[in-house]
N, C-alpha and C positions, 0 to 999 in steps of 0.2 A: 185413121186419126193420127195426127202427128203428136210428138211428145208434148209440145207446148200447149196443145189443146186438151190435155187430160184434165180431169176435175181437180179442183184445188185440193192439195194433199192435206191429210189430217194434221200432220206435224206443223204445217204452216198456220192452220186454224188455231191450234193450241198456242203457237207463238203469238198470234194476234191477240188472243184472249189474255195471255200473260202481259203483253205490252199494254193492253187497255187497262188492266188492273193497276199496273204501276203508274200509268199516266194519270188515272183518276185519283190515285192517292196523292200524287204530287199536286194536282190542282186543288184538292181538298185542303192540303197543308197551306197552300198559298191563297185560299179563298178566291180562286180564279175559275173562269169558264173556258172551255175549248173554243178555238176559232170556228167560224161558221162552217168551213170546209171539213174540219175534223168532226164537228158535231154531226154533220150530215153522214159521214162514214160510220160513226157510232150508232146513229139511228138506223141506218141501213143494216148494220150487223145485228142489231137487236130484233129488227122486224123480219129479216130473212138472212140467217147466217150463211146460207148457201151462195149468196151473192158476193161474199167477201172474196177478194182476189189479192194477188201480190202487190198491186199498186196501192191498195188500201193499207196493207201491212207496212209498206215502206213510208207512206204518208204519215201514218200513226207513229212510226219509229222516229221520223224526223221531228214531229211535234213533241215527242217525249224528250228528245235530246235538247231541244230549245227550252223545254220547261225545267230541266235539271237546274237546281239552284247553284250559285257560284261555289258555295262551301262544299258541294259534293262533286265538283267537276274532277278533282284529282283522283278520287276513288273510282269514279265512273270511267275515266280515261284509262286507268290501270286495268280495270276489268275488260274494257274494249280491246286493249292491246293483248292481254292474255288470250282473249277469245280469238282474235285474228291470228295470233301465233299458232294456236291449236288447229286452225283451219288450213293455213298455208304451209306450215312446217318451219323449222328453225332457220333454214337457209334463206327462204324467201322473206321471212320476218327480219332477219339480219340485214338483208338488202333494203327492206323498207326503212329500217331505222337509220341507215346510212343516208338515204335520200330525203327523209322527213326533216323539216325545219326544226332546229333546236328550240325547246321550250324555255322561257325564262323561269326564274325561281318562283315558287308558288306565291310569295309575298309581293311579287312584281305586279304593277298595275296592268300590264299587258297579258298576264298569265291567263286570265279567264277567257279572254277573246281567242287567244291562240289555242288553248286547250279545247274549247268548244269547236273550233274550226277543225282540229285534228279528230275529234270525236265524229264529226259529220263526214270527214274524209274516210275514216275507217268504216263507218256504217255504209258509205257508198261502195267501197271495195267489197265488203261482205255481201251486199245486195247483189252485186254483179255475179259473185260466185253462186249465191243461192239460186239465181235465176237460170244460169246456163249450165251449171255442173250436173243437175239431175237429168235433163234431156240428153246431155253428152254421154252420161253413164248408161242411160237406157239404150242409146244408139250403139254404144260399144258392146253392151251385152247382147243385143240383137245380132250384130255382125259376128260376134264370137260364136253364137249358137248356129247361125247360118253356115259359117265356115266349117264348124264341126260336122254338121249334117252333110254338107257337100263332100267333105273329106271322107267321112264314113261310107257314104254311098259309093264314091269312087274306089275306095279300098275294097268294098264288097265285090264290085265288078272286077277289080284287079285280081282278087283271090279266085274268083270263078275262072277267069282267063288263065291264071297260073295252073290250076289243077287240070284244066282242059289241055293246055300245052304240055304240062308235065307228063300226062298219061298218053297224049297222042303224038307229040312232036319231039319230045326229048328235053333234056335239062337245059340245053344252051339257051333256047328261046325263053324258057321259063325264068332263067336267071335275070334276063333283061327286064322282065316284068317285076321281079322282086326289087331290082335296083330302082325302077321307076316308082314303085310303092314307097320305098325308103325316102326317095327324093320328095315325094308328095308329103310324107309325114314331116320332113324338114321344112317344107314350105308352110305347112300348117302351124308348126311351132313358131316360125318366123312371123306369121300373121298374129299369133297370140302376143308375141313380144311387141309388135308394132301397136297393137290395140292397148296394151298396158302402159306403153311408154308415153304418158301424157303429163308427167310432172313438169311444171314450169311452162306449160303450153297454155295459151289463152283458151278458156273453155269454149267460147263462141266459135273461134277459129277451128278448134278440134272437132266440134260438132258439125260444122260445115264441111270439113275435110272428110269425116266419116260418112256423112249423108251423101256426098257426091262422088266418093271413091269406093263405094261398096263393091262394085264388080271386080275391081283390081284386087281388093282385099280378100273377098270370099272365093273368087274363081281363079283369077290370074296367078296369084302367088303360089297356091298348091300346084297348079298346072305347070308353071315354069320350073318349080322345084323338081317335078317329075322329069321334065324334058332335060334339064341340065344335069340331073343325076345320071 
C-alpha cells in the first residue's frame, strides 16, 4: 500500500468537523444555505464519516472562505498569514510577502476582493503542503530505517570478518576492514543528512526523488563510503 492510499487520518477528520462547525455558524448568521455541492458533502459526512476525504475538506474550506463576511476578512487574513508562516518558516514567509501583491487600505473599495483572493491563495498553498508533506515524511522515515538496517547488517558482517582476520591473518588486513567500516558509517551519516535536507524543496518533487532513488540512498551511499575510505 502506498502512502497516499492510507486511510483518511484522524487529524484531517477533526479539521473537517471544525471547518463544518465554523461554516454552519456563518451560514446561520447570514440566514443562508450551503450550495448543492457542499450540501452533498455534508450529507455524506453525516451518513458515513469514513467516506470523507481530502477533496471534501478542501471543498468545504473554500466554501467557508467565500462565506466569510467582508467585515471579518481582515482578521481572517491575519490568521491565515500567521498560520502559513508557522508552516513554512520565517524565511519562506518573507519570500512570500515580497512576491504577494500589496493590499490596499481596509477602507478601500478594492480591499475585500483582494483580501479574499489572498485568503484563497494561502489556502491553496497550505492544501498542497497538507497533501504531499505527510507521504514525503513517511517515505523519508522508511528510507532512513532501511538505511540503518542495511548499515547495521553490513557492520555486523564487517566485525565478524575483522575478528576472523585479526586472529588468523594479522592486524594489517584487519585494519583495512576497520577503515571500510568507518567509511561505511560516514556514508550512512551522509544518507541521514540527505534525507533531512528537505527545507525549501517542493514536497511532491522530494517524494518522487525518495521513491525512485531508494537504492542509491539505502545501498549505494554506504557502500561507496566504505570503498572510498
